C-alpha positions as CSV (number, residue, x, y, z in Angstrom):
1,M,1.1,51.7,-10.2
2,G,-0.6,48.5,-11.3
3,E,-4.2,48.0,-10.4
4,R,-4.6,51.3,-8.6
5,G,-3.7,53.1,-11.8
6,I,-6.2,51.4,-14.1
7,K,-8.0,54.1,-16.2
8,L,-11.6,53.8,-17.2
9,N,-10.5,53.5,-20.9
10,D,-8.4,50.5,-19.9
11,V,-11.6,48.5,-19.1
12,Y,-13.0,46.8,-22.2
13,L,-16.3,45.4,-21.0
14,D,-17.3,44.6,-24.6
15,K,-14.3,42.4,-25.0
16,G,-14.3,41.2,-21.4
17,T,-10.7,42.4,-20.7
18,I,-8.8,44.9,-18.6
19,C,-5.5,46.3,-19.7
20,I,-2.8,46.8,-17.0
21,R,-0.4,49.3,-18.6
22,R,2.1,49.8,-15.8
23,N,3.1,46.9,-13.7
24,K,6.2,45.6,-11.9
25,I,7.8,44.1,-15.0
26,H,7.0,47.2,-17.1
27,K,5.0,45.3,-19.7
28,E,1.4,45.8,-20.7
29,C,-0.9,42.9,-19.7
30,I,-4.3,42.1,-21.0
31,I,-6.4,40.4,-18.3
32,P,-9.5,38.5,-19.2
33,I,-12.5,39.0,-16.8
34,S,-15.4,36.6,-16.2
35,D,-19.0,37.5,-16.9
36,D,-19.5,38.0,-13.1
37,V,-16.7,40.5,-12.9
38,K,-17.9,42.2,-16.0
39,E,-21.4,42.7,-14.5
40,I,-19.9,44.0,-11.2
41,L,-17.7,46.4,-13.1
42,E,-20.6,47.6,-15.2
43,N,-22.4,48.6,-12.0
44,Y,-19.2,49.8,-10.2
45,I,-18.1,52.2,-12.9
46,K,-21.3,54.2,-12.4
47,I,-20.1,55.1,-8.8
48,P,-16.8,56.9,-9.6
49,M,-18.5,58.6,-12.5
50,K,-21.0,60.1,-10.0
51,L,-18.5,61.0,-7.3
52,N,-15.9,62.5,-9.6
53,P,-17.0,62.7,-13.2
54,T,-13.7,64.2,-14.3
55,S,-11.5,61.4,-13.0
56,Q,-10.1,59.0,-15.5
57,Y,-9.3,56.2,-13.0
58,L,-11.3,53.1,-12.2
59,F,-10.4,53.5,-8.5
60,P,-10.2,57.3,-8.1
61,S,-9.1,59.1,-5.0
62,F,-11.3,61.9,-3.7
63,R,-9.0,64.3,-5.5
64,G,-9.6,62.6,-8.9
65,G,-6.2,60.9,-9.3
66,C,-5.3,57.4,-8.3
67,Y,-4.5,56.4,-4.7
68,K,-0.8,56.4,-3.7
69,S,0.5,52.9,-2.8
70,K,1.3,54.1,0.7
71,W,-2.4,55.0,1.3
72,I,-3.5,51.6,0.0
73,S,-1.2,49.7,2.2
74,N,-1.9,51.9,5.3
75,Y,-5.7,52.4,5.0
76,G,-7.2,50.3,2.2
77,Y,-5.7,46.8,2.3
78,N,-5.0,46.7,6.0
79,K,-8.5,47.8,6.9
80,I,-10.1,45.2,4.7
81,F,-7.9,42.3,5.7
């Protein structure tokens, strides 16, 4: 699930970290974030909260859950790059 499954309560802006709970090696990772990323996230978090206030994900799908990896590879990543 990795980054697509980050929940809002996994983002610790006060500490400047993000917790990745489910990754390829099945270990929890604490990732430090820069002040620039922290500022971007502070503003970004307001968007999903407006679009779907019941979703618990940082990158919510329109249905409120997280995106499936197939969707990201077919539509998200490939459209951006």
